[in-house]
LUMMIRO-610420 format. One record per residue: residue in one letter; x, y, z of N, C-alpha, C, O in turn. Coordinates in steps of 0.1 Angstrom, whole numbers, plus 2048, in hexadecimal, padded with zeros to 3 digits. Each point is the difference from the previous one (the first is absolute). Layout:
// residues N
AXYZXYZXYZXYZ ...
// end
This chain:
// residues 510
MBD67A4EFB8017F27FD7F57FB7F77F5803802 T80F7F77F37F77FB7F67FD7F18038097F8801 V7EA8058007FC7F28037FA7FA7F37F68067FC V80F7F07FF7F97F97F47F87F48058067F7807 I7EE8097F77F77F68047FF7F57F67FC8037F5 D8087F180E7FE7F57F77F37F98027FE7FA80B R7F98087EC7F37FA8027FE7F27FB7F57FA800 T8168007FB7FF7F27FB8017F780C80180480B R7FE7EF7F27FF7F680A80E7F98018007F4804 A80A8127F880E7FA8008047FD80E7FE80780A G8077EC7F78057FC80E7F57FB8088027FB80B Q7F28057F07F47FB8087FB7F37FB8037FD7F4 K7F77FB8147FA7F47FB7F58037F67F7808803 K8097F37F27F78037F57F37F78038007F47FE A7F58138057F47F98037F97FD7F38038067F5 G7F57F080B7F87FC7F47F780B7FB7FB808809 P8047FA7EA7F780A7FB7F27FF8047FB7F5802 A7FF8167FF7F28008057F58007F67F47FE803 S80F8047F07F68007F68067FC7F380C7FF7FF A7EB7FD7F88057FC7F280680B7F980A7FE7F9 A7F280F80980680B7FA80E8028058098037F8 E7F97FB81580D8028058097F57FC80C8027FE K7EF7F18008097F67FB8048037F280C7FF7FD A7EB8067FB8048037F280A80B7FF8098007F8 R7F680A81180A80B80080D7FB80480A8057FB R7F77F380F80D7FB8068077F77F680D8017FF R7EC7F77FA8077F77F68028067F28067FA7F8 G7F38128068028077F37FA7F87F58068007F5 D7EF7F980D7FA7F77F67FA8097F57F7808802 P80E7F77F17FB8087F57F37FB7FB7FA8067F7 G8017EE80E7F47FB7FB8017F87F37F67FB7FB G8168038008017F87F47FD8077F38007F97F6 G7FE81480A7FC8077F480680E800808803808 L7F48057EE80580D7FF7FB80980B807808805 Y7ED7F68007FA80780B7FE7F780C7FC7F57FF K80681180D7FE7F880C7F18008037FA80A801 P8007EA8017F28008037FD80580E8097FF808 R7EB8067FA7FC80580D8007F580A7FA7F57FE T80C80D80E7FF7F780B7F580480980180B806 P7F57ED7FC7F580580980480380E8097FA806 I7F18117FF80380480D7F37FE8097F58047FC Y80D7F680F7F47FD80980280880D8057FA80A P7F88137F780280780C7F77FB80B7F47FD7FE K81180280E7F97FB80B7F980B80780480C801 Q7F07F18057F880A80780880480C8067F7807 V7FA8167FD80780580B7F780B8077F88067FA R80A7FB8137F880A80880A80980780B7FD804 G7F08107FD80980A8067FC80E7FC7F68027F8 P81080880D7FC80E7FE8018047F17F88077FB W8137F47FE8028047F27F57F97F87FB8067F6 R8027EE80D7F67F97F87F28068027F88027F7 N8058038167F48078037FF80D7F87F68047FB L81580380480080C7F97FE7FE7F17F98087FA K80C7ED8017FE7FD7F27F17FD7FE7FA8047F5 W7FF7F48147F27FE7FF7F880C8007F78027F8 A80D8078117F880D8018018087F37F78067FB L8157FB8008038087F47F97FA7F47FB8067F7 M8057EC8097F97F97F57F18038007FA8037F5 I8007FC8177F28038007FD80F7FD7F68027F9 A81280780B7FE80E7FE8028037F17F78077FA T8137F48008038047F27F57F97F77FC8067F6 L8017EE80D7F57F97F77F38078027F88017F6 A8058048167F380780280080D7F97F68037FA I81580480680180D7F87FE7FD7F17F98077FA Y80E7EF8027FF7FD7F17F27FC7FC7FB8057F5 Y7FE7F38127F37FB7FC7F48098047F68007F9 I80C8098117F580880480080E7FA7F68067FE T8167FF7FF80280E7FB7F78037F47FA80B800 P8047ED7F67F88037F57F18028037F98067F8 W8037F58137F28018047FD80C8097F4802804 I8168067FF7FD80C8087FA80B7F78068037F6 R7EF80280E7F980A7F880480E80580380380C W7FD8067EB80480F8027F78097F88007FF7F4 D7F78088127F68087F980780C7F8808807806 R7F57F97ED80580B7F87F48057F87F87F87FB P8078158047F48067F98017FF7F180A7FC7FB G7EB8077FE8008007F28007F37F98047FF7F4 G7F87F68138007F37F980D7FA7FE8017F77F8 L80980E80F80E7FA7FF8017F38077F77FE809 P8127F97F58017F480780180180F807809804 D7F27EF80380080180F8097F68067FF7FC80C Q80B7FF7ED80A7F680580C8088068058097F9 A7FF7F581380A80880780D8007F880680A7FE I7FF7EA7FE80C7FF7F87FD7F97F37FC7F5800 L8068127F57FC7FB7F38098057F580280C7FF V8047EB7FA8088047F47F77FE7F47FF7F57FB D7FB8168017F68007F68068037F280180B7FC F8037EA7FD8068027F37F68057F68038097F8 A7F17F28097F68057F67FD80F8017FF8077F6 G8017FE8177FE80E80280C80880180080C802 R80C7ED7FD80D80680180280880D80480C800 R7F97EE80B80180680D8057F680A7FE7F47FF F80981180B8047F880C7FA80780C80480B804 Y7F27EE8027FA80680C8067FA80D8017F4801 L8028158088067FC80D7F880880A80580B804 F7F07F08017F880780A7FC80E7FB7F98017F6 D80B80A8107FC80D7FC8098057F47FD80B7FA L80D7EE8038098047F57FD7F97F37FB7F4800 Q8078137F57FF7F97F380C8057F880480C800 F8027EB7F880C8047F87FD7FD7F27FA7F67FC W80A8137FB7FE7FF7F280C7FA7F980B800806 P7F47FB7EE80C7FB7F980C80B7FF80C7FC801 Q7F08107FE80B80B80080780180D80B806801 E7F07F480A80680180D8077F48048007FC80B V8057FD7EB8077F380380C8028098057F7807 Y8008167F980B8028097FD7FE80F8097FC807 F7EB8057FD7FC7FC80D8027F18038057FC80A I7F77FC7EC8017F280180F7FC8018057F8808 T80380F7EF80F7FE80180580480D8097F9805 G7F381280180480480D7FD7F580B8087FE808 L7EC7FD7F77FC7F580A80A7F47FF8047FA80A L7FF8037E98097F47FE80E8038058077F7806 V7FE8157F880D80480580080080F8097FB806 M7EC80A8017FF80080E8007F18058077FD80A A7F27FB7F08007F280480E7F97FF8047F9809 A80380B7EC80D7FA7FE80A80580B8087F8805 L7F78157FE80980680A7FD7FA80E8097FD808 A7EA8017FB7FC7FA80D8057F28018057FC80A L7FB7FD7EB8067F27FF80F8008028057F8808 F8028127F280E80180280480380E8097FA806 L7EF80F80080380480E7FD7F480A8097FD808 T7EC7FC7F57FD7F580980B7F57FE8047FA80B S8008037EA80A7F67FD80D8048078077F7806 A7FE8157F980C8058067FF7FF80F80B7FD807 L7E98047FF7FF80080E7FE7F18058067FC80A F7F17FD7F07FC7F38058007F57F67FA7F5802 G80E80C7F48017F57F67F37FE7F87F980A7FD R8057EA7FF7F57FD7F77F27FD8077FA7F67FF L8028148097F37FF8077F57FF7F67F67F8802 W80A80F7F37F68007F57FF7F17FB7F47FB7FF C8177FF7FE7FF7F37FB7FA7F680A7F97F77FC G80B80A8117FC7F78097F18018057FA7F6805 Y8018167FA7F38038077F58067F77F47FE803 A8108097F27F58077F98007FD7F17F78047F9 C8137F68018017FD7F27F47F77FC7FE7F6807 P7FB80D7EE7F57F77FC8047F27FE7F87F7803 Q8148067F88047F37FE8017F980D7FD7F4801 T80981280A8007FA80D7F37FE8067FD7F6806 I7FA8147F97F37FF8057F87F47FB7FB7F7807 W8048087EC7F97F57F98077F38027F97F5801 T81480A7FF8077F48027FD7FB80E7FD7F4802 D8038148087FD7FD80E7F27FA8007FD7F6807 L7F98107F27F37FC8007FE7F27FA7F97F7805 F80E8077F08007F37F98067F58087FB7F5800 I81080E8078067F68097F77FC80B7FF7F4803 Q7FA8168037F67FD80A7F57F67FB7FC7F6806 V7FF80D7EE7F67F77FA8067F37FE7F97F6802 E8138097FA8077F37FE8017F880D7FF7F4800 R80481380B8007F980D7F37FB8047FF7F5806 L7F68137F77F37FB8047FC7F37F97F97F8806 F80B8067EE7FD7F47F880A7F58027FC7F5801 E81080E80080B7F68008087FF80D8097F7800 G7F581180A80780080C80C8088008038077F6 D8057F881580C80880180C7FA7F87FD7F67F8 R80F80E80A80B7FD7F88027F17FE8017FB7F5 N8007FD8168037F27FF7F57F97F98037F77F7 A7F080C80C7F57F97F98008037F17FE7F77F8 R8068158048008047F280B7F87F97FF7FB7F5 M80D80481180B7F97FB7FD7F27FE8037FA7F5 R7F78008157FC7F27FE7F67FD7F58017F67F9 R7F58138077F67FE7F68058027F27FC7F97F7 D80D8108068068037F38097F47FC8007FC7F4 A8067FE8168097F47FD7F87F37FE8057F77FA S7EF80980A7F87F47FF7F97FE7F380080A7F8 S7FB7EA8057F97FE7F37F28068017FB80280B W7FF8007E97F38068007F57F78068007F47FE S7F78128097F57F98067F480A80080280B7FD L7F27F08077F480880080280C80A7FC80B7FD D80A7F280F80380A80A80980B7FB7FD80C801 K80D7F07F880A80A7FA7F98087F580280C7FF A7F67ED7F97FA8077F57F680B80480080B7FB W7F77F180F7F680A80380780C8087FB80B7FF R80F7F280880780B80780780A7F67FF80C802 K8087EE7F58068087F67F68087F780280C7FE A7F37ED7FE7F68077F87F980B8087FE80B7FB G7FF7F28127FA80B80880980C8027FB80B7FF K8127F280380980B8028018097F37FF80C801 H8027EE7F48018077F37F38087FD80080B7FB L7F47EF8097F48077FD7FF80C8097FB80B7FB V8097F481180080C80980A80B7FB7FD80C800 W80F7EF7FC8098097FA7FA8087F480280C7FF L7F87EC7F87F98077F57F680A8047FE80A7FA G7FA7F28117F680A80480680C8057FC80B7FD I80F7F480B80780C8058068087F57FF80C7FF A8077ED7F78068077F57F58077F880280C7FB F7F37EE8037F58067F87FB80C8087FD80B7FA G8027F48137FC80C80880A80B7FF7FC80C800 T8107F17FF80B80A7FE7FE8077F380080D7FF G7FE7EC7F67FE8067F37F38077FF7FF80B7FA G7F77F080C7F380780080080D8087FA80A7FC A80D7F680F80180D80880880A7F97FD80C801 W80D7F07F78088097F87F88087F780280C7FF I7F57EE7F97F88077F67F680A8077FC80A7F9 F8017F48137F780A80780780D8027F880A801 Y8157F77FE80680D8027FF8087F280480C801 F7F87EE7F58008077F37F28017FA7FE8067F6 H7F87F58117F28017FD7F880280C8057FC80B D7EF80A7F47F780080C7FD7F28057FB7F87F9 A8098058148017F28057F27FA7FF7FF7F57FA P7F681180B7F37F98007FB7FD7F17FB7F67FD T8088147FA7FC7FF7F28077F57F97FA7F87FA V8138088078087F67F87FF7F28068017F67F9 L7FB8098147FE7F38067F47F97F98007F57FD V7F58138017F47FB7F98037FD7F27FC7F67FA Q80B8147FF8037FE7F280A7F47FE7FF7F97F5 F80980581480A7F57FE7F97F27FF8037F87F8 W7F38068117F97F38007F57FF7F67FB7F57FD T8018167FD7F68007F58068017F27F98017F6 G8157FF80A8068017F380080D7F98038017F4 Q7FA80A8147FF80E7FA80C80880480080C7FC A80A7EF80B80B8088048098037F58007F87F6 P80881380A80A8027F680A7F47FE8037F980A A8028067EA8097F47FE80C8018088067F6804 T7FF8177FF80C8018097FE7FB80D8097FB807 A7EA8057FF7FE7FB80D8027F18008067FB80A Y7F67FE7EC8027F180080F7FD7FD8057F6806 V8018127F280E7FD7FD80980280C8087F7803 F7F681480480980380C7FC7F780C8097FD808 C7EA8007F97FC7F680B8077F37FE8057F9809 A7FB8027EA8077F37FD80F8018028067F7805 L8008157F780E80180180480080F80A7F9804 L7EF80F80580380080E7FE7F38078077FC809 T7EE7FD7F27FD7F380680C7F67FD8047F9809 F8008077EB80B7F77FC80D8048078067F7805 T7FE8157FB80D8048078007FD80F80A7FC805 T7EA8078017FF7FE80F8017F18028087FC80A Y7F17FB7EF8017F280280D7FA7FE8057F8807 V80280D7EE80D7FA7FD80B8068098087F8806 F7F88157FD80B8068087FF7FB80E80A7FD806 A7EA8048007FE7FC80E7FF7F18038037FC80B G7F87FD7EB7FE7F280280C7F77FB8027F5806 T80580F7F080A7F77FA80E8068018097FA805 L7F98137F680D80680080580480D80B7FE804 R7EC80980480380480D80E80780280180B7FB E8087EF80C80D8068038088037F3809809800 Q7F47F07F58088037F47FC80E7FA8098067FA V7EB7FF8087FD80D7FC80980A80780580A7FA C7FD7F481380880980880F7FF7FC80780A7FF T7FE7EA7FE80E7FE7FE8048037F280B8067FD Y7EC7F67F98048017F27F980B7F88068067F6 M7EE7FD80E7F88097F880080E8057FF80A7F8 C8017F88157FF80E80680E80780080A7F9804 P7F78137F880D80780080380680D80C804803 W7EB7FC80780280780C80B7F9809808808806 P7FA7EB7FA80B7FB80880E8057FC809801808 R7F88017EA80D8067FB80180F80480B804803 I7EA8037FC80180E80280380380F807809803 Q7F37EF80680180380E80F7FE80580380680A G8057F37EE80E7FF80480780E80080A801807 A7F18087F180680D8007FA80A80A80580B802 L7F17F08057F88098098047FD80F800809808 I8047EB7FB8037FD80E80F8008028088007F7 D7FC80181680E8008048017F980D7F67F9805 Q8158088028027F880C7F880680C8007FA80A D7FA8117F47F780680B7F17FD7FD7F8805808 S8057F47EE7F27FD7FD7FB7F48088077F6801 L7EE80C8067FA7F68087FA7F57F77F78037F7 Q80E7F080A7FB7F57F87FF7F480A80680080A V7F37F67F18007F380780E7FA8008057FE7F5 T80080081680F7FD8018027F580A7F980080B Y8107F77F28047F680A80B80580980A8057FB R7F47FB81280A80680980B7F58028007F8808 I80A80A7EF80B7F67FF80880180D8077F6804 D7F981580380880280C7FA7F880B8077FC80A R7EC8017F57F97F880B7FF7F17FB7FF7F7808 G8008077EB7FD7F37FB80B7F67FE7FF7F4800 E80D8127FE80B7F77FC80A7FE80C801809809 P8057EC7F87FF7F47F77F37F98037FB7FF80B R7FE7FC7EA7F47F98018017F180180B7FB7FD G7EA7FE8058007F28007F57FB8097FA807808 P8037EB7F77F57FA80880480280F80B801804 H7EA7FF80480280280E7F77F78077F47FF7FD K8127FA80D7F87F68087FB80780D807808806 K7ED7F47FE7FB80680C8097FE80C8057F4802 G7FD8168068087FF80C80F8027FD80780280A A7FD7FF7EA80E8027FC80480F8027F7808800 S8167FA80280480E8038008087F28027FA7F5 W7FC81380D8008097F480E8077FF8028077F6 D8077F581380D8077FF8087FC7F38007F57FC G8068157FE8087FD7F57F97FE7F38057FC7F6 R7EE8078097F97FE7F47F580B7FF7FD80880A G7FD7F97EA7F580B7FE7F27FA8037FF7F5804 G7F88147FA7F27FC8037F97F97F57F57FB803 C8108057F17F97F97F58027F180180C7FB800 I7E97FE8018017F18017FF7F97F37FE7F47FF D8028137F68007FB7F27F37F87FE8007F57F9 C7F581080C7F37F97FE7FA8027F27F77F97FC D80E8117FD7FC8037F37F18057FF7FA8007F5 Q8008048167F38058007FE80D7F97F68037FA C81580580580080C7F97FF7FE7F17FB8087F8 V80A7EC8048007FD7F27F37FA7FB7FB8047F6 V7FF7F48127F47F97FC7F38098007F67FD7FA V80B80E80D7F480980080280B7F57F78087FD C8157F97FD80380B7F77F87FD7F38027F67F9 P7F68148027F97FE7F38098017F47FC7FC7F5 M81080880D80A8017F580A7F48008077FE7F7 G7F87FA8148087F480180F8038028087F87FB I7FC81380C80E8038028037FE80F7F87FF808 D8158027FA8067FF80E80580E80480A8047FB I7EF80380E80380D80480E80180680680A801 R7FE7EB80480D80080780C8017F680B801805 N7F27FE7EE80A8037F680280E7FD8088047F7 G7F180581080180E7FE7F68067F67F77F97FC A80A8148017F68067F78017FA7F280B7FD7FB Q7E98008008007F97F37F58067F77F7807805 L80B7F87EE7F78057F67F27FC8037F78087FE E8077EB8067F27FB8017F980580C7F47FF801 C8138058097FA80480D7F680B7FF80480B7FB I7F07F48097F680B7FF7FD80680E7F7808801 N8117F58097FF80680D7F27FF8067FB809806 C7FF7EB7F97F37FE8068007FD80E7F6802807 G8157FA7FF8027FE80E7FA7F38058017FE80C L7FB7F97EB7FB7F380580B7F88067FD7F8809 C80F8097F380B7F880580380580F8047F8808 A7F98157FB80280580D7F67FA8098037FD80C D7F08027F07F67F98088037F28037FF7FC80B A8067FD7EB8037F280280C7FE8098007F7809 C80A8127F680C7FF8097FC80480E8057F980A D7F28117F87FC80480E7F97F48068027FE80C E7F57FC7EC7F97F48068097F58057FE7FA80A M80D8047EE8097F580480880580C8037F8809 M8018157F880780580B7F87FF80D8067FD80A D7ED8047F57F87FF80C8007F18048007FE80C R8017F97EB7FF7F280380D7FC8088007F7809 I80C80F7F380C7FC80680580980B80B800804 D7EC8097FF80280A80B80C8097FD809801809 R7F88047EB80A80A7FC7FA80D7FD7F48007FB P81380B8067FA80D7FD7FC8017F18067FA7F7 R7EF80D8067FB8027F380980A7F980A806806 G7F47FB7ED80780B7F880C7FB7F98088087FB L7FA7EA80480C7FB7F97FE8047F180A8027F9 I7EA7FE8027FD8057F27F680B8027F57FE807 G80D80E7F47F780B80180580C7F880A7FF7F8 Y7EF80B80980480C7F880C8078077FF80480B D80B7FD7ED80D8058058088067F47FC7FE7F5 T80F80880E8098057F680D7F87FF8057FB80B D8018047EA80D7FA7FF80B8068098087FA806 K7F78147FB80A8078087FE7FD80E80A7FE808 A7EA8017FD7FD7FD80E8057F28048067FE80A V7F77F87ED8057F380280F7FF8018057F9809 A80280E7EE80E80080080680780C80A7FB806 A7EF80F7FF80580780C7FF7F780C8097FF808 R7EB7FA7FA7FF7F780B8097F47FF8057FC80B A7FE7FF7E980A7F67FF80E8048058087F8804 A7FB8157FA80D8058047FF80580F80A806804 G7EC7F88037FF80480E7FC80E80280380680A Q7F88017EB7FD80E8017F18028017F87F77FD A8048158067F28038017FA8037F28078067F7 A7ED7F58077FA8017F37FA80F7FE7FB805809 V8078007EC7FC80E7FD7F77FF7F38037FA7F6 Y7F180C80C7F68007F57FF80E7FA7FE80A808 R8047F87EB7FF80D7FA7F58007F68027FC7F4 L7F28098107F58027F680280C7F87FD8017F4 V80980981180380D7F980E7FF7FB80A801807 R7F77FF7EC80D7FF7F97FE8067F27F48027FC P8168007FC7FF8087F47F57FB7F67F88077FB R8087EB8037F77FB7F67F18028057F78027F8 T8077FC8157F28018057FC80F8007F48037FD L8158068067FD80E7FF7FD8047F17F78087FE F8117F37F97FD8037F27F27FB7FB7F98087FA Y8047EC8097F37FA7FC7F58088077F58037FA A80D8018137F58078077FF80E7FB7F48057FE A8178027FF7FF80D7FA7F98007F27F88097FD A80C7ED7FB7FA7FF7F37F07FD8017F88067F8 L8057F28117F27FD8027F880C8057F58037FB V81180480E7F980D8057FF80A7F57F68077FF L8157FA7F97FF80A7F47F57FC7F67F88097FD V8087EB7FF7F67FC7F67F28018067F68047FA S8087F88137F38018077FC80F8007F48037FE G8168068067FC80E8007FC8057F37F78087FF L8107F47F67FC8057F37F37FB7FC7F88077FA M8057EC80A7F27FB7FD7F58088077F68037FB L80D7FF8127F68088087FE80E7FA7F5805800 W8168017FD7FF80E7FA7F97FF7F37F88097FD G80B7ED7FB7F87FF7F37F17FE8027F88067F9 L8047F28117F27FE8037FA80D8057F48047FD T81380380C7FA80D8057FF80B7F67F6808800 Q8137F87F680080A7F57F87FB7F47FE8087F7 R7FC7ED80A7F87FA7F47F38087FE7F980280A Q8058037EA7F48087FD7F67F77FA8027F67F9 A7F180D80B7F57F97FB7FD8037F17F97F87FA F80C8138017FD8047F280D8027F980A804805 D7F57FA7EE80C8027F77FA8047F37F67FB7FB V81280E7FE7FB8067F380C7FF7F680B804804 H7F27F77F080A8007F57F98067F47F47FE7FE V8138097FA7FA8057F48087FB7F380C7FF800 L7EC7FD7F68067FA7F47FB8097F47F48007FE R8158067FB7FC8087F47FF7F67F48087F77FF D7EE80C7F97FE7F87F480D8007F880680B7FE R7FE7EA7FC80C7FF7F87FD7FF7F18088027F8 N7EB7F98057FD7FF7F27F18037FF7F87F7803 P8048147F880980B7FC80580880B7F980180B I8128067F480580880B7F880D8027FF80580B A7FB7FF7EA7F880C8017F78007F38037FA7F6 V7F280E80B7F68017F57FD80E7FE7FC808809 R8057FD7EA7FC80E7FD7F27FF7FB7FC7F97F7 L7FC80F8107F18017FD7FE80A7F48098077FC A7EA7F98007FD8087F480180F8038038077F6 D7FC7FD81680180E80380F80480280280C804 G8077EB7FA80E8038028067FE80E80C801802 S7EB7FB8078057FD80E8067F28007FD7F87F7 V80B8058138077F38017FB7F980D7FF80680B R7FE7ED7F47FA7F980B80A7F48048047F97F7 N7FF8068168087F48057F77F88087F7805808 G80B7EE7F77F87F78098087FA80B80C7FD7FF Y7EE80280D8077FA80C7F77F68077F48007FF T8137F68077F97F780980680180E80C7FE802 L7EB80680780580080E7FB7F48077F57FD801 K8157FB8047FD7F480880180480F80B803805 I7E97FC8017FF80380E7FE7F38087F67FA7FE A81380380B7FF7F48087FA80380D805809807 N7F17EF7FD7FA80280E8037F38077F97F67FE R81180B80B8037F48087F97FF80D8027F7808 S7F48127FB7F87FF80C7F47F77FE7FE7FB7F5 F7FB8038167F47F87FF7F38087FF7F57FB802 A80C8117F97F58097FF8008077F280B8047FC D7EA7FE7FE7FF8087F480580F8027FF80580C A8068017EA80580E8027FC8087F38007FA7F5 D7FE81380D7FE8097F580D8087FD807804809 A7FC7FD7EA80C8077FC7FD80B7F77F77FF7F8 R81080D80A7FD80B7F880D8037F880B802806 I7F47FE7ED80C8027F780080E7FA7F68047FB R81580380780280D7FA80D8017F880A7FA804 F7F580D7F180C8017F780780D8027FA80B801 D8137F480180980C8028098017F48097F87FF G7F58127F98088017F47FE80E7FA7FD80A806 P8057F77EC7FF80D7FA7F28068027F67F8800 A80A8158007F38068017F87FE7F48058007F4 G7EE7FE80E7F77FD7F57FE7F27FD7F77FC7F8 A8117FB80E7FE7F27FE7F37FB8057FB80480B L7FE7F37EE7F37FB8048017F18038067F87F9 L7F38048128017F28057F27FA7FF7F6807804 K8097ED7F77F37F97FF8027F17FF80B7FC7FE T7EB7FD8058007F17FF7F97FC7F37F88087FB P80A7EC8007F97FC7F47F18018027FA7FD80A A7FF8077EB7F18018007FB80980B7F47FE805 A81480C7FF7FB80980A80480E7FD80A8027F9 P7EF80880B80480E7FC80D8048088047F9809 V8018137F380C8058067FD80380F7F6806803 A8137F68057FF80380E80880C80480D7FF7FF T7ED80B80680780C8038077FF80E80A807803 D7F07F18068057FF80E8067F38038017FC80C G8027FC7EA8067F38027F77F47FD7F48037FE V8117F18037F97F47FD7FE7F880D80A7FE807 S7EB7FC7FB7FE7F780C8007F27FC7FC7FC7F4 A8087FC8158007F17FD7FE7F980D80680480A R7F37F17F57FD7F780C80A7F47FF8007F97F7 I80880681480A7F68017FB7F580A80080380C E7FD7F27EF7FB7F580980B7FA80880C8017FD A7F07FA80E80A7FA80A8087F57FA7FA7F87F8 N81380880B8087F57FC8017FE7F18017F47FB T7FF8177FD8007FF7F280980B7FA804809807 V7FF7F57EC80780B7F97F68057F57FB7F87F8 R8028158097F78067F68088077F6809808803 A7F57F57F08068077F57F780B7FB7F57FD7FB V80F80F8077F780C7FC8078067F380B804800 R7ED7FC7F68048047F37FC80F7FF7F5804802 V8158057FB7FD80E7FE8078067F380A7FA7FC F7F18117FF8058077F580380E8047F8806807 V8147FF7F580480E8028018067F28087FB7F8 T7F18108068008077F380680E8027FB807809 L80F7FD7EE80680D8017FD8077F38037FB7F5 P7F581180C7FC8067F480C8077F880A802806 E7F48007ED80A8067F880180F8047F6806802 A8167FF7FF80280E8047FD80A7F58037FD7F5 D7F680E80F7FE80B7F680D8077FD80A7FF807 D7F78077ED80D8067FC80480B80980C801803 D7EB80680380480B8098027FB80F804808808 E7F97EB7FA8017FB80E80A7F68018037FB80B G8038017E980A7F580180D8038068087F7802 E7FA81780080D8038078017FC80E80B7FE805 G7EA8018028007FC80E8047F28027FB7F67FB E80F80880E8057F38037F57F78077FA80580A G8037F07F17F77F68067F28037FD7F77F9805 E8058117F27F38027FD7FD7FB7F18068067F7 G7F27F08087FD7FB7F280C7F87FB8097FC808 L7F78017EC80B7F87F980B8097FB7FE8087F7 G80D7F781080C8077FB8097F77F87FB7F77FA E81180C80680A7F97F98057F38078057F77FA S7F98098138047F58087F97F37FD7F38017FE E8137F48017FA7F37FC7FC7F880C7F87F67FF S80D80D80D7FE7F980C7FF80980C809808803 L7EC7F88047FE80980B7FE7F780D7F97F6800 P80E80F80B7FE7F880D7F28038067FC80C801 V7FD7EA8027F38018067FF7F780D8097F9803 A7EC8088047FE7F880C7F17FE8027F88087FC F8057ED80B7F27FD80480080080F8097F9806 T7EE80E8007FE80080F7F37F78037F58047FB V80D7F280D7F57F78037FD80280F8097FD808 T7EC8077FB7FC80280E7F87F48057F67FC7FA L8107FE8117FA7F38067FE80280E80480A806 P7F67ED8017FD80180E80C80380980080680A E80C7F47F180C80280880780D7FC80B803806 G7F08047F180780D7FB8018007F27FC7F77F8 A80B8138038028037F280E7F97FB80A801808 M7F67F97ED80C7FA7FA8028067F27F68017F8 T8168038058038067F480A7F77F880A7FB805 V7F28027EE8097F87F78038087F47F78077FA K8157F88018058087F57FF7F87F38007F4800 S7FE8147F58007FA7F380480B7F680680A804 T7F87F47EF80380A7F67F58017F67F77F77FF F8088147FA7F68027F68078037F38098097FF I7F47EF7F68068027F37F88097F87F47FD7FE T81280E7FD7F980A7F98007FD7F17F88067F8 D8107F18038017FE7F17FE7F17FE8087F8804 P7ED8047F67FD7F27FD80B7F97F98007F3802 G8088137F780B7F97F880C80080880A7FA7FB A7F780B81180C8008088027F38077F67F9803 R8168048018037F58087FF80480F80480B804 P7F77EC8047FE80480F80E80080680180380D 
// end
């Protein structure tokens, strides 16, 4: 049996709208122009477990954001001692004991893919938990609203004050609020630049005018965006600017847990007088408390909506009202559309966390995480590349021998200096040397400093073959114009061999 749940208020007494935003939505007021002006939303303060969870996560996430750049991490060799640092000047990304080079951008890509898959899985299971509890826009908007309450009072006081004419009381409260907002926004932008420079150093440089220009630019940019997005635009960022509300529609289904109005318990709704019977009616008394506490200004009783961020504040408000009228809690809470439909049909609710889409997201997350872990475990501290000179490709010396030049780039990704021994593997009789140094019969040594790439310049000279010895393959200069050769570099982790070629004719093409 298929049950269609009508979430509208058809057939019920239409109660008065609870907010200016709801009024504008119901009458479809276009605002008299091409674009509809923003209707201010005045969310009411609410108490409850979901609100407490939001406070806890706000404190935790803000503490992580502001404190992380100040965590020190000892690294040898004069390297930065900041635990997490995106060092553009040094072209390194430091993450505690790990450091990533620009060539290893695939690790950063992998982390972003893992974050996206985790977000997909969370949304498929529990709806928009990220939006309601951990999104930076939500966190800072919550903080700004709390500052607004401290200066201007709760919902009714703010509405009255905005509707009143200007006075000294109104002016100082508004000015104080905006000054604190600017302070928080400036702190946000200031903390951001600490992730890209040594925090104690750039803090002093910032106030003495010696910081890089990019520090001032990005601090101003983050200050401006935080102040405007969290103080003025607020819910419009989520509704009109963020793509996630549209994407999440493809991730959730009828088995996803979301903040839901239990229509099977709440309808038919309407005002209720104390002492009156509850027979023949639902538990919703049409108090609109779920609307006035919503930071998005929506009515959850109308069903799942684009604007809903699943913050759960409407559930706290409804539970508080249910306690007052001595009715069971849970009229609004985390539930699934399928469970609500089943209960409305008199059937038992069934919850399916394990289903094809959640299995797919979980498997993809495990696969990418496994690849990342494997890549980190197989990551080598040293890397060697060889570049043969292209101009000139070869040089014929006065004695008839031919010399090729090579540059070996040896990367040391560890935090300690290392000694490298370079040996040439090629035709018999070839001589290896470095510039301004004698021929090395047993190889060339080089010191590779920690966290650097050392370019080691070497020359390989192959003597001209005698007439009676030119028959031997690989001895001296024969008719071949290109010979396969290799360099073996011995490092603390072992020997590494890289291949190249030797050009025997200076006029030949490589």
